[in-house]
C-alpha positions as CSV (number, residue, x, y, z in Angstrom):
1,M,-52.4,-137.0,-73.8
2,K,-51.7,-133.4,-74.8
3,V,-51.9,-132.4,-71.2
4,L,-49.3,-135.0,-70.2
5,K,-47.1,-133.9,-73.1
6,D,-47.3,-130.2,-72.0
7,K,-46.5,-131.1,-68.4
8,L,-43.5,-133.1,-69.6
9,V,-42.2,-130.2,-71.7
10,L,-42.8,-127.8,-68.8
11,G,-41.1,-130.3,-66.5
12,L,-38.1,-130.5,-68.8
13,G,-37.8,-126.8,-68.9
14,E,-37.9,-126.6,-65.1
15,W,-35.3,-129.4,-64.8
16,V,-32.9,-127.6,-67.1
17,R,-33.3,-124.3,-65.2
18,L,-32.9,-126.0,-61.8
19,N,-29.7,-127.8,-62.9
20,L,-28.3,-124.6,-64.3
21,L,-29.1,-123.0,-61.0
22,L,-27.1,-125.8,-59.3
23,L,-24.2,-125.3,-61.7
24,V,-24.2,-121.6,-61.0
25,C,-24.2,-122.3,-57.2
26,M,-21.3,-124.8,-57.6
27,V,-19.2,-122.3,-59.6
28,A,-20.1,-119.4,-57.3
29,L,-18.8,-121.4,-54.3
30,R,-15.4,-121.8,-55.8
31,P,-14.2,-118.2,-55.2
32,L,-15.4,-118.5,-51.7
33,F,-13.6,-121.8,-51.2
34,F,-10.4,-120.2,-52.6
35,L,-10.7,-117.1,-50.3
36,E,-11.2,-119.3,-47.2
37,V,-8.2,-121.4,-48.0
38,Y,-6.2,-118.3,-48.9
39,F,-6.9,-116.5,-45.6
40,R,-6.6,-119.6,-43.4
41,L,-3.7,-121.5,-45.1
42,G,-2.1,-119.1,-47.5
43,L,-2.2,-119.5,-51.2
44,E,-0.9,-117.6,-54.1
45,W,-3.4,-115.5,-56.0
46,R,-2.6,-117.4,-59.2
47,Q,-4.1,-120.5,-57.6
48,L,-7.5,-118.8,-57.9
49,L,-7.3,-119.8,-61.6
50,T,-6.6,-123.4,-60.5
51,V,-9.7,-123.4,-58.3
52,L,-11.9,-121.8,-61.0
53,S,-10.6,-124.2,-63.7
54,G,-12.1,-127.0,-61.8
55,S,-15.6,-125.8,-62.9
56,F,-15.6,-128.6,-65.5
57,F,-15.8,-131.0,-62.6
58,D,-19.0,-129.2,-61.6
59,L,-20.3,-129.4,-65.1
60,F,-19.7,-133.1,-65.4
61,L,-21.4,-133.7,-62.0
62,V,-24.4,-131.6,-63.1
63,S,-24.6,-133.6,-66.3
64,R,-25.0,-136.8,-64.3
65,I,-27.5,-135.3,-61.9
66,F,-29.5,-134.0,-64.9
67,T,-29.4,-137.3,-66.9
68,F,-30.1,-139.8,-64.1
69,G,-32.5,-137.5,-62.2
70,L,-34.6,-136.5,-65.1
71,L,-37.1,-139.3,-65.1
72,P,-37.7,-139.3,-61.3
73,F,-38.1,-135.5,-61.4
74,L,-40.6,-135.6,-64.3
75,L,-42.6,-138.4,-62.5
76,V,-43.0,-136.2,-59.4
77,Y,-43.4,-133.0,-61.4
78,C,-46.4,-134.3,-63.4
79,F,-48.4,-134.7,-60.2
80,F,-46.7,-132.4,-57.7
81,P,-44.8,-129.7,-59.5
82,K,-44.1,-127.4,-56.5
83,T,-43.0,-130.4,-54.4
84,A,-40.6,-131.5,-57.1
85,K,-39.0,-128.1,-57.4
86,G,-39.0,-127.7,-53.6
87,I,-37.2,-131.0,-53.1
88,F,-34.5,-130.1,-55.6
89,K,-34.0,-126.6,-54.2
90,G,-33.6,-128.3,-50.8
91,L,-31.0,-130.6,-52.3
92,I,-29.1,-127.6,-53.7
93,I,-29.0,-126.0,-50.2
94,L,-27.9,-129.4,-48.8
95,Y,-25.1,-129.5,-51.4
96,A,-24.0,-126.0,-50.1
97,V,-23.9,-127.3,-46.5
98,V,-21.9,-130.3,-47.5
99,S,-19.5,-128.2,-49.6
100,A,-19.0,-125.8,-46.7
101,L,-18.2,-128.6,-44.3
102,L,-15.8,-130.2,-46.8
103,A,-14.1,-126.8,-47.2
104,E,-13.6,-126.7,-43.5
105,Y,-12.2,-130.3,-43.6
106,Y,-9.8,-129.2,-46.4
107,C,-8.6,-126.2,-44.3
108,N,-8.0,-128.5,-41.3
109,L,-6.1,-131.2,-43.2
110,T,-5.1,-129.6,-46.5
111,M,-6.7,-132.4,-48.5
112,P,-10.2,-133.4,-49.5
113,L,-12.2,-135.9,-47.4
114,D,-11.8,-139.5,-48.7
115,H,-12.2,-143.0,-47.4
116,V,-10.2,-142.2,-44.2
117,V,-13.6,-142.2,-42.5
118,L,-13.8,-146.0,-43.1
119,V,-10.3,-146.7,-41.8
120,Y,-10.8,-145.6,-38.2
121,S,-13.3,-146.8,-35.7
122,L,-16.2,-144.6,-34.6
123,E,-14.4,-143.8,-31.3
124,E,-11.2,-142.9,-33.0
125,L,-13.1,-140.6,-35.5
126,K,-14.9,-139.0,-32.5
127,T,-11.5,-138.3,-30.8
128,T,-10.0,-136.9,-34.0
129,L,-13.1,-134.8,-34.8
130,F,-13.4,-133.2,-31.4
131,A,-9.7,-132.6,-31.1
132,S,-9.8,-130.8,-34.5
133,T,-12.8,-128.7,-33.6
134,T,-12.4,-127.9,-30.0
135,S,-12.1,-124.2,-30.6
136,V,-14.3,-123.2,-33.5
137,S,-13.5,-119.6,-34.4
138,L,-15.8,-116.9,-35.4
139,A,-14.1,-116.8,-38.8
140,Q,-14.9,-120.4,-39.4
141,V,-18.6,-119.8,-38.6
142,L,-18.7,-116.8,-40.9
143,W,-17.2,-118.7,-43.8
144,F,-19.8,-121.4,-43.3
145,V,-22.7,-119.0,-43.1
146,L,-21.4,-117.0,-46.1
147,Q,-21.2,-120.1,-48.3
148,V,-24.6,-121.5,-47.4
149,G,-26.2,-118.1,-47.2
150,M,-25.1,-117.2,-50.8
151,V,-26.7,-120.4,-52.1
152,V,-29.9,-119.9,-50.1
153,L,-30.1,-116.4,-51.6
154,F,-29.6,-117.8,-55.2
155,V,-32.3,-120.4,-54.6
156,K,-34.8,-117.9,-53.2
157,R,-34.2,-115.5,-56.2
158,G,-35.5,-118.0,-58.7
159,E,-34.4,-120.5,-61.3
160,L,-32.6,-118.2,-63.6
161,G,-33.8,-116.5,-66.8
162,V,-33.6,-119.4,-69.2
163,R,-36.7,-119.5,-71.3
164,R,-38.5,-122.6,-72.3
165,G,-38.2,-123.8,-75.9
166,K,-35.3,-124.7,-78.1
167,W,-32.7,-123.6,-75.4
168,C,-34.0,-126.3,-73.1
169,W,-33.5,-129.0,-75.7
170,W,-30.0,-127.8,-76.6
171,V,-28.9,-127.6,-73.0
172,A,-30.5,-131.0,-72.2
173,G,-28.7,-132.5,-75.2
174,V,-25.4,-131.1,-74.1
175,L,-25.8,-132.3,-70.5
176,V,-26.8,-135.8,-71.6
177,M,-23.8,-136.0,-74.0
178,L,-21.4,-135.0,-71.2
179,V,-22.4,-138.1,-69.3
180,F,-20.2,-140.1,-71.7
181,I,-17.1,-138.4,-70.5
182,P,-15.4,-140.7,-67.9
183,Y,-15.8,-138.4,-65.0
184,K,-15.0,-141.0,-62.3
185,R,-11.9,-142.1,-64.2
186,I,-10.7,-138.5,-64.3
187,I,-11.1,-138.2,-60.5
188,R,-9.5,-141.5,-59.8
189,N,-6.6,-140.7,-62.1
190,E,-5.7,-137.3,-60.7
191,K,-3.3,-136.7,-63.6
192,I,-5.2,-133.9,-65.3
193,Y,-3.3,-131.4,-63.1
194,S,0.5,-131.0,-62.8
195,S,0.4,-131.7,-59.0
196,R,-1.9,-133.4,-56.5
197,T,-2.2,-130.1,-54.6
198,A,-3.6,-128.4,-57.7
199,F,-5.9,-131.3,-58.3
200,C,-7.2,-131.2,-54.7
201,L,-7.9,-127.5,-55.0
202,A,-9.7,-127.9,-58.3
203,V,-11.7,-131.1,-57.8
204,N,-15.4,-131.0,-56.9
205,Q,-15.1,-131.8,-53.2
206,P,-18.4,-133.6,-52.6
207,S,-18.1,-135.9,-55.7
208,Y,-14.5,-136.6,-54.9
209,S,-15.4,-137.7,-51.3
210,Y,-18.3,-139.8,-52.6
211,I,-16.3,-141.6,-55.2
212,K,-13.3,-142.3,-52.9
213,I,-15.6,-143.5,-50.1
214,T,-17.8,-145.7,-52.3
215,D,-14.8,-147.1,-54.2
216,Y,-13.1,-148.1,-50.9
217,W,-16.3,-149.6,-49.5
218,R,-17.0,-151.6,-52.6
219,N,-13.4,-152.9,-52.9
220,E,-12.4,-153.4,-49.3
221,G,-14.4,-151.5,-46.6
222,G,-17.0,-154.2,-46.2
223,Q,-14.6,-157.1,-45.9
224,R,-11.7,-155.9,-43.8
225,G,-10.0,-158.8,-42.2
226,E,-11.4,-161.2,-44.9
227,E,-8.9,-160.3,-47.7
228,D,-6.7,-163.0,-49.0
229,Y,-3.6,-161.4,-50.4
230,S,-1.6,-163.5,-52.8
231,L,2.0,-163.2,-53.9
232,S,3.4,-164.5,-57.2
233,M,7.0,-165.7,-57.5
234,A,7.4,-163.0,-60.2
235,Q,6.5,-160.3,-57.7
236,L,8.7,-161.7,-55.0
237,S,11.7,-162.1,-57.3
238,A,11.2,-158.6,-58.7
239,Y,11.1,-157.1,-55.2
240,Q,14.2,-158.9,-54.0
241,A,16.0,-158.0,-57.2
242,C,15.5,-154.3,-56.4
243,H,17.5,-154.8,-53.2
244,P,20.8,-156.5,-54.2
245,E,22.3,-155.0,-51.0
246,F,20.4,-157.7,-49.0
247,E,21.0,-161.5,-48.8
248,Y,17.7,-163.2,-48.8
249,D,18.2,-166.9,-48.0
250,R,15.0,-168.2,-46.4
251,P,12.3,-169.2,-48.9
252,G,8.8,-168.4,-47.7
253,Y,9.9,-165.4,-45.7
254,P,10.3,-162.6,-48.3
255,F,11.8,-159.9,-46.0
256,Y,14.0,-162.3,-43.9
257,R,17.7,-161.6,-44.7
258,K,21.2,-161.8,-43.3
259,A,21.9,-159.1,-40.7
260,T,24.9,-157.6,-42.6
261,D,24.2,-153.9,-42.0
262,P,27.6,-152.2,-41.5
263,D,28.5,-150.2,-38.4
264,V,28.6,-146.5,-39.6
265,L,28.3,-144.8,-36.2
266,S,31.5,-145.9,-34.5
267,P,33.6,-143.1,-36.3
268,F,31.4,-140.5,-34.5
269,F,31.2,-141.9,-31.0
270,G,33.6,-142.6,-28.2
271,Q,33.3,-145.4,-25.7
272,T,31.2,-145.3,-22.6
273,S,33.1,-144.8,-19.3
274,D,31.9,-148.1,-17.8
275,G,32.2,-150.2,-20.9
276,L,28.4,-150.9,-21.0
277,P,26.3,-150.0,-24.0
278,P,25.0,-146.4,-23.8
279,N,21.6,-145.4,-22.5
280,L,19.2,-144.5,-25.3
281,V,16.6,-141.8,-25.2
282,F,14.2,-141.4,-28.1
283,V,12.1,-138.3,-28.4
284,I,9.5,-138.6,-31.2
285,V,8.0,-135.2,-31.7
286,E,4.5,-134.9,-33.0
287,S,4.4,-133.3,-36.5
288,L,8.0,-132.2,-36.5
289,G,8.8,-131.6,-40.1
290,R,11.9,-130.3,-41.7
291,R,10.2,-127.0,-42.8
292,L,7.5,-126.0,-40.4
293,T,6.3,-122.9,-42.2
294,G,5.9,-124.5,-45.6
295,V,8.3,-122.2,-47.5
296,T,11.4,-123.6,-49.3
297,D,14.0,-121.8,-47.3
298,P,12.5,-120.6,-44.0
299,Q,14.2,-117.8,-42.1
300,L,12.6,-118.4,-38.8
301,S,13.0,-121.5,-36.6
302,F,10.5,-122.3,-33.8
303,T,12.7,-125.1,-32.5
304,P,15.9,-123.3,-31.5
305,F,16.9,-125.9,-28.9
306,I,16.5,-128.9,-31.2
307,D,18.3,-126.9,-33.8
308,S,21.3,-126.4,-31.4
309,L,21.4,-130.2,-30.9
310,A,21.4,-130.7,-34.7
311,S,24.3,-128.3,-35.2
312,T,26.4,-130.0,-32.5
313,G,25.3,-133.6,-33.2
314,L,24.7,-135.9,-36.2
315,F,21.9,-134.4,-38.3
316,W,20.0,-135.8,-41.3
317,P,17.7,-133.1,-42.7
318,N,16.6,-135.5,-45.5
319,C,15.1,-138.1,-43.2
320,F,11.7,-139.5,-44.1
321,S,8.9,-141.1,-42.1
322,T,7.1,-143.9,-43.8
323,S,3.5,-142.8,-42.9
324,E,1.5,-139.6,-43.2
325,R,0.3,-139.9,-39.6
326,T,1.6,-141.3,-36.3
327,F,0.2,-144.8,-36.7
328,G,3.3,-146.0,-38.6
329,V,6.1,-144.4,-36.6
330,L,6.7,-147.0,-33.8
331,P,6.8,-150.0,-36.1
332,S,9.1,-148.2,-38.6
333,I,11.6,-146.8,-36.0
334,F,11.7,-149.8,-33.7
335,A,11.0,-152.8,-35.9
336,S,11.9,-151.5,-39.4
337,A,8.6,-153.2,-40.4
338,P,6.3,-153.1,-43.4
339,H,2.8,-151.5,-43.2
340,G,0.7,-154.3,-44.6
341,R,-2.7,-153.1,-45.7
342,Y,-3.8,-151.0,-42.7
343,G,-0.6,-150.3,-40.8
344,F,1.5,-152.9,-39.0
345,A,0.3,-152.2,-35.4
346,A,-3.4,-152.3,-36.5
347,I,-3.2,-156.0,-37.5
348,E,-4.9,-158.5,-35.2
349,P,-3.1,-160.5,-34.2
350,M,0.1,-158.5,-34.8
351,P,2.6,-160.4,-36.9
352,R,5.5,-162.0,-35.0
353,H,8.6,-159.8,-35.5
354,H,11.9,-158.7,-34.2
355,S,12.5,-155.2,-32.8
356,L,15.1,-153.0,-31.2
357,M,13.2,-153.2,-27.9
358,L,13.5,-157.0,-27.9
359,D,17.2,-156.8,-28.7
360,L,17.7,-154.1,-26.0
361,E,15.8,-156.2,-23.4
362,R,17.8,-159.4,-24.0
363,N,21.0,-157.3,-23.7
364,G,20.2,-156.1,-20.2
365,Y,18.4,-152.8,-20.9
366,T,15.5,-151.5,-18.9
367,T,13.0,-150.1,-21.4
368,S,10.2,-147.5,-20.8
369,F,7.6,-145.9,-23.0
370,F,6.0,-142.5,-22.0
371,Y,2.9,-141.1,-23.8
372,G,0.3,-138.7,-22.5
373,G,-2.7,-139.6,-24.6
374,S,-4.9,-142.6,-25.4
375,S,-2.4,-145.3,-26.3
376,E,-5.2,-147.5,-27.7
377,F,-5.7,-145.0,-30.6
378,D,-3.0,-146.3,-32.8
379,H,-2.2,-149.5,-30.7
380,Y,0.9,-148.0,-29.1
381,D,0.4,-149.9,-25.9
382,R,-0.2,-153.3,-27.6
383,F,3.0,-152.8,-29.8
384,M,5.0,-151.9,-26.7
385,E,3.7,-154.8,-24.6
386,I,4.3,-157.3,-27.4
387,N,7.9,-156.1,-27.6
388,Q,8.3,-156.6,-23.8
389,V,8.9,-153.0,-22.9
390,N,9.3,-153.0,-19.1
391,H,7.3,-149.8,-18.3
392,V,4.4,-148.7,-20.6
393,V,3.6,-145.4,-18.8
394,I,0.3,-143.8,-19.8
395,P,-0.2,-141.0,-17.2
396,D,-3.8,-140.1,-18.2
397,R,-4.9,-143.4,-16.8
398,M,-3.0,-142.9,-13.6
399,V,-3.8,-139.4,-12.5
400,T,-7.5,-139.0,-13.3
401,D,-8.1,-137.5,-9.9
402,S,-5.3,-134.9,-10.2
403,S,-6.4,-131.4,-11.3
404,Q,-2.8,-130.5,-12.3
405,Y,-3.1,-132.4,-15.5
406,Y,-5.1,-131.8,-18.6
407,L,-6.5,-135.2,-19.3
408,L,-7.7,-136.6,-22.6
409,A,-11.3,-136.2,-21.7
410,D,-11.0,-132.5,-20.9
411,N,-12.1,-130.5,-24.0
412,Y,-11.4,-133.6,-26.1
413,R,-7.7,-132.8,-26.1
414,W,-5.4,-135.6,-27.0
415,G,-3.8,-135.8,-23.6
416,L,-1.1,-134.2,-21.4
417,D,0.9,-131.2,-22.5
418,D,4.5,-132.1,-23.1
419,D,6.0,-130.6,-20.0
420,Q,3.4,-132.3,-17.9
421,L,4.3,-135.7,-19.5
422,F,8.0,-135.1,-19.0
423,D,7.4,-134.0,-15.4
424,Y,5.4,-137.2,-14.8
425,A,8.2,-139.2,-16.4
426,R,10.8,-137.6,-14.2
427,H,8.8,-138.5,-11.1
428,F,8.2,-142.0,-12.4
429,K,11.9,-142.6,-13.0
430,Q,12.8,-141.3,-9.6
431,D,10.3,-143.7,-8.0
432,N,11.5,-146.5,-10.3
433,P,15.2,-146.0,-10.7
434,D,16.8,-147.7,-13.7
435,Q,20.0,-149.7,-13.8
436,R,22.5,-149.1,-16.5
437,P,21.9,-149.3,-19.4
438,H,18.3,-148.1,-20.0
439,A,16.2,-146.9,-23.0
440,D,13.4,-144.4,-22.7
441,I,10.9,-143.6,-25.5
442,Y,8.9,-140.4,-25.5
443,L,6.0,-139.6,-27.9
444,T,4.9,-136.0,-27.6
445,L,1.5,-134.5,-28.2
446,S,1.4,-130.7,-27.9
447,T,2.2,-129.9,-31.5
448,H,-1.0,-131.7,-32.6
449,E,-4.4,-130.2,-33.1
450,P,-6.1,-128.4,-31.4
451,F,-2.8,-126.6,-30.6
452,M,-3.7,-125.7,-27.1
453,V,-1.2,-125.6,-24.3
454,E,-1.2,-123.9,-20.9
455,Q,-0.3,-120.2,-21.1
456,I,-0.2,-120.3,-24.9
457,E,-0.6,-116.5,-25.0
458,Q,2.9,-115.9,-23.8
459,Y,4.3,-118.2,-26.5
460,E,2.2,-116.4,-29.1
461,E,3.8,-113.1,-28.0
462,Q,7.2,-114.7,-28.4
463,V,6.3,-115.7,-32.0
464,K,5.2,-112.2,-32.8
465,A,8.4,-110.8,-31.4
466,M,10.4,-113.3,-33.5
467,V,8.6,-112.1,-36.7
468,E,9.3,-108.4,-35.9
469,Q,13.0,-109.1,-35.4
470,V,13.3,-110.1,-39.1
471,P,12.2,-107.1,-41.1
472,D,13.0,-108.7,-44.4
473,L,11.1,-111.9,-43.6
474,D,9.7,-113.6,-46.7
475,K,6.1,-112.4,-47.0
476,K,4.7,-115.9,-47.4
477,E,6.5,-117.1,-44.3
478,R,5.3,-114.0,-42.4
479,D,1.7,-114.5,-43.4
480,N,1.8,-118.2,-42.6
481,V,3.2,-117.6,-39.1
482,L,0.9,-114.7,-38.2
483,R,-2.1,-116.6,-39.5
484,N,-1.3,-119.6,-37.3
485,L,0.2,-118.1,-34.2
486,N,-1.2,-120.9,-31.9
487,I,0.5,-123.5,-34.1
488,Y,4.0,-122.0,-33.9
489,A,3.5,-121.1,-30.3
490,C,3.1,-124.8,-29.6
491,Y,6.3,-125.6,-31.3
492,L,8.2,-123.0,-29.2
493,Y,6.5,-124.5,-26.1
494,M,7.5,-128.1,-27.2
495,D,11.1,-127.0,-27.9
496,Q,11.3,-125.5,-24.4
497,S,9.8,-128.7,-22.9
498,V,12.4,-130.8,-24.7
499,R,15.1,-128.5,-23.3
500,Q,13.8,-129.1,-19.8
501,L,13.8,-132.9,-20.4
502,M,17.4,-132.7,-21.5
503,D,18.2,-130.7,-18.4
504,Y,16.8,-133.5,-16.3
505,Y,19.0,-136.1,-18.0
506,A,22.0,-133.8,-17.8
507,S,21.5,-133.9,-14.0
508,Q,21.8,-137.7,-13.8
509,P,25.1,-139.4,-13.0
510,D,24.9,-141.5,-16.2
511,F,24.3,-138.6,-18.6
512,A,27.8,-138.9,-20.1
513,N,26.8,-142.4,-21.3
514,T,23.6,-141.4,-22.9
515,V,22.6,-141.1,-26.6
516,F,19.6,-139.0,-27.6
517,V,17.6,-139.8,-30.8
518,I,15.2,-137.0,-31.9
519,T,12.9,-137.1,-34.9
520,G,9.4,-136.3,-36.0
521,D,6.6,-138.8,-36.5
522,H,5.6,-137.0,-39.7
523,R,5.4,-133.4,-41.0
524,M,2.7,-131.0,-39.7
525,A,0.0,-131.0,-42.3
526,L,-1.9,-127.7,-41.7
527,V,0.5,-125.6,-43.7
528,P,0.7,-126.7,-47.4
529,T,4.1,-127.8,-48.7
530,G,3.3,-128.0,-52.4
531,I,4.4,-131.6,-52.9
532,A,3.2,-134.8,-51.1
533,L,6.8,-136.1,-50.4
534,R,7.5,-133.2,-48.1
535,N,4.7,-134.5,-45.8
536,Y,7.1,-137.3,-44.8
537,N,10.3,-135.2,-44.6
538,V,11.3,-135.1,-40.9
539,P,14.6,-134.2,-39.2
540,L,16.7,-136.8,-37.5
541,V,19.2,-135.8,-34.8
542,L,21.6,-138.0,-32.8
543,W,23.2,-136.1,-30.0
544,S,25.3,-137.4,-27.1
545,P,28.2,-136.4,-24.8
546,L,29.9,-139.4,-26.4
547,L,30.1,-137.7,-29.8
548,K,33.6,-137.0,-31.0
549,R,32.5,-134.7,-33.8
550,S,29.4,-133.3,-35.4
551,K,28.2,-133.7,-39.0
552,T,25.3,-132.8,-41.2
553,M,24.5,-135.5,-43.7
554,G,22.7,-134.6,-46.9
555,A,22.0,-138.2,-47.8
556,V,18.5,-139.6,-47.7
557,V,17.7,-141.9,-44.8
558,S,14.4,-143.0,-43.2
559,H,12.9,-144.2,-39.9
560,L,13.5,-147.7,-41.2
561,D,17.2,-147.2,-40.9
562,I,17.3,-146.3,-37.1
563,T,17.1,-149.9,-35.7
564,P,19.6,-151.4,-38.2
565,S,22.1,-148.6,-37.5
566,L,21.9,-148.7,-33.7
567,N,22.0,-152.5,-33.6
568,A,25.0,-152.7,-35.9
569,W,26.9,-150.0,-33.9
570,L,26.1,-151.6,-30.5
571,H,27.0,-155.0,-31.7
572,A,30.4,-153.8,-33.1
573,Q,31.4,-151.8,-30.1
574,Y,29.9,-153.5,-27.1
575,E,29.0,-157.0,-25.7
576,Y,25.6,-156.7,-27.5
577,A,24.1,-159.7,-29.1
578,I,22.0,-159.6,-32.2
579,D,20.6,-162.3,-34.5
580,D,22.4,-163.2,-37.6
581,H,19.2,-162.7,-39.6
582,C,16.6,-159.9,-39.5
583,H,13.6,-158.6,-41.4
584,W,14.6,-155.0,-41.4
585,L,13.4,-153.0,-44.5
586,G,16.0,-150.4,-43.8
587,T,19.8,-150.6,-43.5
588,S,22.6,-148.5,-41.9
589,F,22.5,-144.8,-42.1
590,D,24.0,-143.1,-45.2
591,T,26.5,-140.7,-43.8
592,V,27.5,-138.9,-47.1
593,S,27.6,-135.2,-46.8
594,A,26.1,-134.3,-50.2
595,Y,22.5,-134.9,-51.1
596,H,21.8,-138.3,-52.8
597,N,19.4,-141.1,-52.4
598,T,20.1,-144.8,-52.4
599,R,16.9,-145.8,-50.7
600,K,13.6,-147.2,-52.1
601,L,10.9,-145.9,-49.9
602,S,7.1,-146.4,-50.0
603,F,4.8,-144.2,-47.9
604,M,1.4,-144.9,-46.4
605,R,-1.2,-142.1,-46.3
606,N,-3.6,-141.5,-43.5
607,N,-6.3,-143.2,-45.6
608,R,-4.0,-146.2,-45.9
609,D,-3.4,-145.7,-49.6
610,V,0.2,-146.4,-50.8
611,I,0.7,-144.3,-53.9
612,D,3.9,-142.4,-53.0
613,Y,7.3,-144.0,-53.8
614,F,10.8,-142.5,-53.6
615,S,13.6,-144.3,-55.4
616,G,16.9,-142.8,-56.4
617,T,16.4,-139.5,-58.1
618,Y,12.7,-140.1,-58.8
619,Y,9.5,-139.8,-56.8
620,I,6.1,-141.0,-58.0
621,N,2.9,-139.6,-56.7
622,K,0.3,-142.0,-58.0
623,N,0.4,-141.2,-61.8
624,T,2.9,-138.4,-61.7
625,L,6.7,-138.8,-62.1
626,I,8.8,-136.2,-60.3
627,L,12.6,-135.7,-60.7
628,M,13.9,-134.8,-57.2
629,D,16.7,-132.6,-56.0
630,S,18.0,-131.6,-52.6
631,S,15.2,-129.1,-52.1
632,V,12.7,-132.1,-51.9
633,I,10.5,-130.2,-54.3
634,G,11.5,-131.5,-57.7
635,F,9.6,-131.0,-61.0
636,S,7.2,-133.2,-63.0
637,I,8.5,-134.9,-66.1
638,E,6.9,-137.0,-68.8
639,N,8.4,-140.4,-69.1
640,E,5.9,-143.2,-69.3
641,A,8.5,-146.0,-69.3
642,L,10.1,-144.7,-66.1
643,L,6.7,-144.1,-64.5
644,K,5.6,-147.6,-65.3
645,Q,8.9,-149.0,-63.9
646,Y,8.5,-147.3,-60.6
647,Q,4.8,-148.1,-60.3
648,E,5.6,-151.8,-60.8
649,E,8.3,-151.6,-58.2
650,L,5.8,-150.1,-55.8
651,E,3.2,-152.7,-56.7
652,N,5.7,-155.5,-56.1
653,F,6.6,-154.1,-52.7
654,E,2.9,-153.7,-51.7
655,A,2.1,-157.3,-52.8
656,V,5.0,-158.6,-50.6
657,S,4.1,-156.3,-47.7
658,R,0.5,-157.3,-47.6
659,F,1.2,-161.0,-48.1
660,V,3.9,-161.1,-45.3
661,V,1.8,-159.2,-42.8
662,Q,-1.4,-161.1,-43.4
663,H,0.2,-164.5,-43.4
664,D,2.6,-163.8,-40.5
665,V,5.7,-164.7,-42.4
666,L,8.0,-161.9,-41.3
667,I,10.2,-164.2,-39.3
668,P,10.3,-168.1,-39.3
669,G,8.0,-169.8,-36.8
670,N,10.7,-170.9,-34.4
671,Q,12.2,-167.4,-34.0
């Protein structure tokens, strides 16, 4: 009995020392994580304190490992002491490997890994992973080796100099007591830091990923498609009461309303020369945010041609997408539709709905969609086919034997470079001439990871030259640009490709009767913005030879407003029929010059969480209330009553959105 007792005491001492070793390794990895993010993404040195302050997350995690692993360790230690120690040391090294990989993930997406891995299919995850890691740099390898190598060195050096005895009992007692602190609740809440960016820098990345993934799997991941979303009359009434500008008059169809959106575009546009509705050309640019470099007031622009269109056209710098990634852009722009639970286009079968394309088609338009990647990824092709688009043109399917194109399979790139897509579209349109009027939709790719285009070196040299031409350039902006030359080179390339596309349309006989709509699908995520709302801030430009004057509007609008605005204008000015009812979530553009917000916008993240809500002068980011201004930065305030009010508004919208999409009650059955 005494022998067993001695082994248990020795085992406890070893367990304390091994857990302290784990804690030391966790804390030692934090400065390395900061340095990697600092050099790759750009951080302020003061944020090192934020990263280090998160050591309490590490301590809480170790307390749980210590408490719940104590008995299994002692059982093995009593019979195989070296094996027990070896297994745990191996787990420490495994922790270092996982942490290094998660640090790489953070640097690629500027957020910790969460349940997004359960949202996409294996094929979609494979496409995303390889596109993000096509070109692994030496620096990335060195960071990985440095982090894992440091922990291996710590493990080989021993289990620290903590002597057995009373110290072991004290440390063991403290670690056990820490178990009673609600660690998971703290991570789920995210309110312990002033911003989500700070929280994501400080949190223990492996435990955050584990908690988010298991929470999702437990609540929804294992039963996707089997949920039964309900909707109370109180939630429905509360949602509709938040939108007194709409007339809801069809019980059972919560979004269905009278189509009373006013025509606000006629004062800016003249009539077409032939009296027919104008041609429409939509250019949706991958990752085109309002501020590419991440600084508040950038001095450099890498989209000079698009800027020139903004300065001579109608420009809304405070436009917002409704999703953090591309999956939401087509339903938002062309159907002003809700997300539902997983994104509108991802629902099988897709709910019956109205759309701009259907209205265009029945008013005599020929419609075309051009995309150079795998259209199945976010169900682009299915959305377009359901909406009766005449030509769904996916070149990578059609030119697989042509060496002049970079196809999706080559190096796991997403698809064609933009100028190659536009060139293919030009040839397609020449072989399939359109009648007036027509509508063309382009979705670009080249400003997406892995940021590789043909002859990228020459564009990188142009970026360097632009930096040198501004000697007083803000240091943060300069560092961001030089650190990410390939990214900004791709934006220059994309801008030039759009110029060439516009040159093609300018050469056509019906150019004078054409309206161009240019926006981004979401903001580029690889350069931190400091606030989640700016991830959705995209420019919106309307440009046309028909314009009578230009104007920059400071008012907030969203992608949801594009279809209602165009439909109202075309109906008012041309023989263009629309229904007397619609399900549009948006309404006509706000054309006020000064910044203000009359919209109520919810946003879906890449992991399909909806925790961001922008209403009037306030923005909520999960449990944080932010007072907004024209900088789209704002500052956090403490007002529990207001926070609760906006959280309830968001919850009511989400309840309506999920119910409507699941039960297919966006429009009445006979529509």
